[in-house]
N, C-alpha and C positions, 0 to 999 in steps of 0.2 A: 208670794212667791210660790210656786208650786214645789211640794215636798215626794219627795221619792225615796222608796224602798229598796234596797239591793239586797237579795237573799244568793248568797254566792258564798262556797268554802274557800275558793281558792285567792290566795290574799292577794296575789299581782294582778288579778283580773278584776276584783273588786275595788282595788285601789286606784287601778286606771280607772275603771269608770265613774266611781266617786268624784275623783277629781275634775277629769273632763264634764262630768254633768255640773259640780259645784261652778267651775270656771266660766260656766254658760248660764248662770243665776239661778242654780236649782238648791232645795235646799235637801242634802241626802242624810242617809242613815244606813247601817250597814248591819247585817245578821248573816253570823256563820253557817247558821244550821235551821232545819227546819223549825225545832223548838221554838229557836230563838225567835226565829223569823214571823211565826203565827203568833207569837206573844206580842210582837212588837206591832202585829197589824192590829190585834183587837185592841191593845192600848193607845196605839196613835191614829193620826187620821192623815193618814197617805194620799195622792192624788196619783200615785203610780207606784208598781209594784214591777221591778226587774227579777226574773226568777230562775235559776240554775236546777235542772233536773238532777243531776247528780249529786246532790245532797248525802251527807254522810252518816244520817241517823234516819232517812226517809225518802224515797221518792218524791221527787219533785212533783210528778203525777198526782199522787194522794194530796199532798201538799196543796196544788191546785185545785181541786175539788173540794178539800174542805175549805178552802178558802171562797170557792164560788157559793158553799151552803151558806156562809155567813154576809158573805158581800157580793152581790152580785154587779155591782154598779163599777167599781174600780177599777182602771185598765191595767192588765197584766202582760207584759210582754216575757215571753222566756227565751233565757239566753243559754243556748246548751251546744255542748258538743256534739249531740245527737242529731245527724242531719239527714237522715233517711224521709221519704215521703211518709211512709207509716208514723214515725215519730209525730212529723209535723201535722198532722191530719188528727192523729192524737190529741196532740197540744191544743191545737184549735178546737177538737171536738169538747173536750173537757173544760173550756171556758177562756182560754187564754185569746187576748185581743192580737197579739201576734208573735210570730216565730223568727229569733236570729239565731242562726246557726254560727258557731266558732270553726273556724277564726273569723274575726268581724272586722270592719272598719268603725273608727267611732263615729266618723261623719252621717254615716248610714243610722246607726245608732242612736244619735241625737235626732236625727231627723224623724225617724219614727215614734221616739218618746214624744217630740213637738207634734205630732199627728194625732196621735191619741189622746194626748191634752185638749188638743183643740177641738176634738169629736166630743170631748165631754161637757165643754162648756155651754151653758144653757143659752138659748138664746135670746137676744136683747129684748127686753121688754117694751112693749110699745103701748101700753096701759099703765100708769102707776096709780097705785090704792092708798087709802090712806082711811081707815075707818069706813065709811058708807060713801065716800068721796071718790072719783076718777078723775084722772088727768089724762086726754089721749094725747101721745105725743105725735101721731101723725096727723089728725087733725086740728089740733090744739083747742081741744074744747075742755072745759072743768064743768063737772055735772054731780049733783047729788040727788035723789029723789026725782022731782020731777024739773027741778032749774038744771039748766043748763047754758052756758056763753060761749063764743068764740073768743079766744083773746086775741090783743096783740102781740108783737114779738116781743115788746120788753114786758109786759104781763104775765105773759107765756114763760118767760125766762126768771121771773119773781114765782111763778106759781111752782115751776120745774124745783126750784130749791127747794121750797117749803115742803113738796112732796119727799124728795129724795134724802132729805135731812130731819125726819121727824122729830129726833129727841130734841128736845124743849130748848136746852141751853144751848145746843147749835144754831137753834131758830132764832132764839132770843139775839144771840151773837152776830149773826145775819144782818138780823132787821135793827139791831142799835147801829151797825156801821153805816147803813142806807140812811138811817135816821139823821144820824152825827152831821152827813155828808148835805142834807139839806134841810135847814133848820126854818122855821118861818122869819119872815124879815129879813131873809139874806138876797133880797133883790131878784129873785127868780119870778118867773112867771107863777099865777095862779095854779094852773096845772101842775105844777111841780111841788106840791104840798105832800109828796110821799111819807112825810115824816108821821103825818097824821093818822092815815090808817094804820101805819106800824106801829104809831105808839100803841095805838089802841090794842092791836096785836100784842102788842109787850104787857101792856096792863092787865090783859086778859090771860095770856099764858100761864102765869104763876097761879091761877085759880084752875087752870084745866088739866086734870090729869095726864090724858092720851087718848089713843083710839077715835070714837065717831066723834067726841066732841072738841078735840082737839081739829080734827078734819073737817067740821063744820065752821069751826073759825075760821080755818086758811080758807075754805070756799067764801066767807063773808068779807077776809081780806081781799081777795082776788076781787069779788064784784064790787069793792067798794073803791078799788084801782081802776075795774074797768068801767065804772060809771062816773067816777069824781076826777080822774085820773086822766086815764089812756084817753078819754074821749073829749077829756077838758080842757087839754093844752099840754105841749110837748113835756117830757120829762126828761132833763139833761141826764147823762150818762155817768 
């Protein structure tokens, strides 16, 4: 959930915005003046700040400039009764990402909040890394050093799970579930022996701390799947 800080001294407006954004899934915090707001910004990890300019202890423009010296990335939306073009330009040039004059419609403010948060999202990674091993999500190739192979859809799904969930405990749980579903002697085709490379993985992972060693182990498992299972016979879902 996104965390939003409102720095606003008017209780009625602060409460209105807080309730509205909370009802739309945001985690809200409210500061009544500049001192409290700056302290909360330094202590908290907020995804967006809504800032009033007419604060009782300091001018909001000063607060914005001080905030920007310490944090250049978190979006700031000014929400203020100052509605002149000069004030709007000054606010944007001082580091605000948006400027909403009062009175305002909540639907518009909500839309602006969502837009600013959407702009902050990092682009989806197309290559996952674990140590010295890379998995290309576009080409479905896994590689390390001079070794590289293109994976089948089923192999790729398993490899992606390994790369996205590198924590040993999670990997072990995922592998155990797959291994328990396909044990030797259960009547499945020879190519369905997914349990063996996964059991190899499980027996080794407890001795491997993390990082490059774990990455190489993941790659070896993936290569084993590609060589012995993916090409050797169908693997049931």
